[in-house]
N, C-alpha and C positions, 0 to 999 in steps of 0.2 A: 504494500500500501504507499501511495506518497503520501509525506504527513508532514505537518511544521511541527517547528518542538521550541515551545517555551519555558526556561527555567533560567533558573540561579546556583545557587548551592549545590554543595558536594552529593549529594541526594539526589536533585538533578539529573547531574552528570552521570552517575548509577543507570537511571532511567534510558537515556542518551543512546550509551553504550550499550544496551540491551538492545534498543529497538532497532538499531546498524547491526549487529550480531545477528540479529532476525530476520538481516535480509530486509528492511523496510528502507526506503526511498526518502530520505530525510533532505525537504524541497531547499528549507529555509529554518536555522536556528537563531532564536531571538532572545535576546540574553540584556542582563545591564550592564549599563558602560561601567568602564573601569571604573574601581575605586581606590581609595587606600585602605588596605588590610591589614595594615602592618603600624610598625611603631615611627616607620622611617615616612619619609616626604615623598616615597613613590609611589604611584599609583599600578596597580597588578589588574589583571584579567579575573572573569567571575571561574571558578570551575566549570562551569559548562562552555563559558568560550574557550579555554585553554580545551576540553576535550574535543569539542568543535572543530578546532583546527589542527587538532592530531591528526583527526577523521577526515581531515581534507573537506568538510561541509561549509556551505554559503552560512555564514555568520552577521548579525544586525547588533546593536546596540545602542537602542533609541531612547534617549531620556523619557518620554512618553510613546506608549505603546501604540499610540494610535497611528506614527506619525510611519508604521508599516504596513498601515491597512492596504495599501495598492500594491505594494509586494505580495502582499500577502493573499490578495484578489490573482495574482498575475505567476503566480507560483505553480499554479497546476496540484497543489496539494488537496488532497480529498477532507484529513481532518489534521486538526491541530490537536496536540496534547502539549497540555502544561503542567510543572512540576514543579511547585515553589517558585514561581517567576519573580514575585516580590511587587507588582503594580496591579491595579483593578485593573479590566480588559473592559473597554467602552462598547458599546455595542456595536457600534459601525464595524469593528475587527470580532464581534462574534458572529458576526453575519460575513464573514468575507469568505469563508471556506465552503462546500455544500453540504458538507456533515457534521459541520459546527466544530465544538471543541469539548475533547472531554480534560476530566483534573486526577490528578493522582495524589489524595486527600488521605494523611493519618492518621487519621482518626476513624471510630464505628459511627459514623453519622447518622443519626442529625448529633449525637453528640461531638461537643468540641469542635465546632464551626468555628474557623476563624487562623487570627496569626501563629497561636501555639499550642497546637493540638496536644503534643508527645510531652512539652513541659506540663501542662492541666494535667492529663492523666494520670499523671505521679502524685503531684501535688495534691489531687484530690483522692489520692490511695485506690484508685481505680483497680481491679484486680484483673483484666485484660483490653487489650485496642486492637488497633489490626488498620487497615487501609482500604479504603472505599476508589473505585473507579469511577468518577460522576462527570453527569453532564454541565456546563460550565454553563450559565445564565447569569442574567441581572445582578440577583440576590447573591449575599454573600455564603457559599458554600450552601445552596438551597437547591441546584437539580439533583434529578434524578440520579438513581443508583445503578449501573449495571454490573458491579460486581464488588465482592468485596473478601479479605479474609482476613483471621483472628487468629491474635498470642497472647501470650501470659506475657501479665507482666513480673519481671521477680524484684525479690526484695533489694537487690542491689543494684538494678538498674537505673545507672546514669541516662538523663536524657539523649547525651551522646550514643551511650552504648542502642540505647531503646533505637534512637532516628536510623542510625545504622542498619539493624535487623529491619524496620520499617522498610526502609530504601531498599534491600536485594529483595523484600516479599514484594513491595507497591512494584515493581519491575518487572519481575517474575510475571503478577497479575498482569499488569499492561499488556505484557507479548501474548500472554494466554486469551487476552479478550479485544484485542483491538481491530482484528479481522470480521469478529459477529456485531461491531458497533453500528456502521452503516445499517440502515435499514430496521436497525431495532429500537424496542422502545425502553427507556430505563425507569426501574421500582422506585414511586414515590417515597420520598423516607417518612418512616413513621417513627412516634414516639418522641419525646420531650427533646427541643433542641436547647443545646448549653454551648456559651459563647466564649472560645477561649481567646481573649484578650492577649496584646504585648506585653510581653517580659520589661519591667524595669526593673534597675539595681537597688532601687529603694524600697522595693517589696520583699527585695532579700536578705535583708538584717534581721538575724534571727533573734527569736524571741526567745529567750532561755527557760521563760517560767510555762512555754507550750510541752505538751507530753513526748520523751524521746522520739517515739515513732515519725511524730508533726515536723521536728527538726530534722529526722536523718530523710523526709522527703524535701524539703526543702535544697538540702544539700547535691540531693542525687537530682533533682528539677533542673537547679541553677548550674550544674555540670556539663554543657562546658564552659556555657554564656548564659548570665552577666558573671556568676560565680557567689554562691552565696557569701554574706560575711561576718564582723562582729567587731567587736574593739578589745583589743589587750595591752593595757598599759597604756592608752592614749593613741595606739595607732590601728591602723586599720589590720585584721586579719583576716582574709580568705578559706575560708574552709572548704577543700576542694573532695575530701572523702571522708566519712565518718558513719559510725553504725552503731548502734542502742547496745547498750551496756549495764548491765548492776552498778547502782550508785546508788549512797546515802550520803547526798549532798544536796546543798540547797540550791536553787535555781542562778547558773552561773558562774557559780563556785567549782574551782579546779582541783582535782585530788595533789596530795602532795607528791607525789611517787608514780603518777603515770596521766599521760593525756586525757584523762575523763572531767566530761565538765557535769554538772547538776542539771536536771530542767524539770518542771512541774510533774513529771513523772516519772521516774527513772533517769539514764543517764547519757552520754553521749564519749565513745570513744572519737577524739581526732585519729586518721590514719594520715592525715594527707594536707598539708596546712600551706600557707602562705603569709609573709608578713609582707607587707606593702613596700614597694621599693626592695626587694630581696626574691630569692629563686624557693620553689616548694620544697618543704622539706618533710620527712616524715613526721607525724605527730610524739613521737617519742624524742626525735631531737630537737623537735619547737620545746616540748615540756622541761627538756632539761638547762635552756636555756633562757625559760621564761622565770621571773625573779616574783612577778604577782601570783595573786590564790583566786584571780576573780576576772570573768569577760563579760563583757557589755560596755554601754557608755559611762565612762565616768564624771564628764561634766559636759553643758552641752557645747564648747568648743571640739567636743570630737566629733560633732556633728557637720564635722566639713564636707562639701561638695568631695 
């Protein structure tokens, strides 16, 4: 099938590679413009652009998707595939191809429509999630579903790990489904819709009065981005990996001989942490160097941006 592909991050690149390997004719790849993606001043291409260039596929990087409507119409593509493109698709673009567009969405719709379905599923303590191949329409993730696949969420899954697993599952489901989409009718979404709003660094400041299970979910959902954090001795401390632990400590208090912190219910063992401006270290190494006995904001001045 001749298709157009719209996507940006690593999981989208996985889907593009799968479609290419399956023999589909990718007429055009559309992705976000080159951006600053690290601490340096240089710009770099998106993972999808890098993959498209490696596969010798035509690629466009519009600031606004509407800029490529005419090119999509003239591409000869029958169907558009969208995977985490990063822009709202305007109606003229959605109407530019004979069979419209489908989206690979990383949740079991209608649960977790929106920008951060993987992270919100972990935060909510969902036991399972999955992938939907859905029709793209003007509403936010409201289109009918052609196919879905489910997986369990493990107690130690980070958002990064779960997203990588869903990327592979989604690419496989897309390849299995895409030929049957033209001429078929998707099933309407059923059930209560929930919205997976965009993540902000501020919401991942850890509340040590919460139960250990909730703190653990916060850490897992924020890894790799934006990172869960607290204050340690007046400096920001990012918690990259942690796990519930038995502890009889007041919330926020640190055990004297182990990287274990009290919570509102149980304790949390810090497995991997990072003091601002320094490299990541194990929780044990951090505890040996930490002279305090409490985590959390000590004064209003600690809450700087």
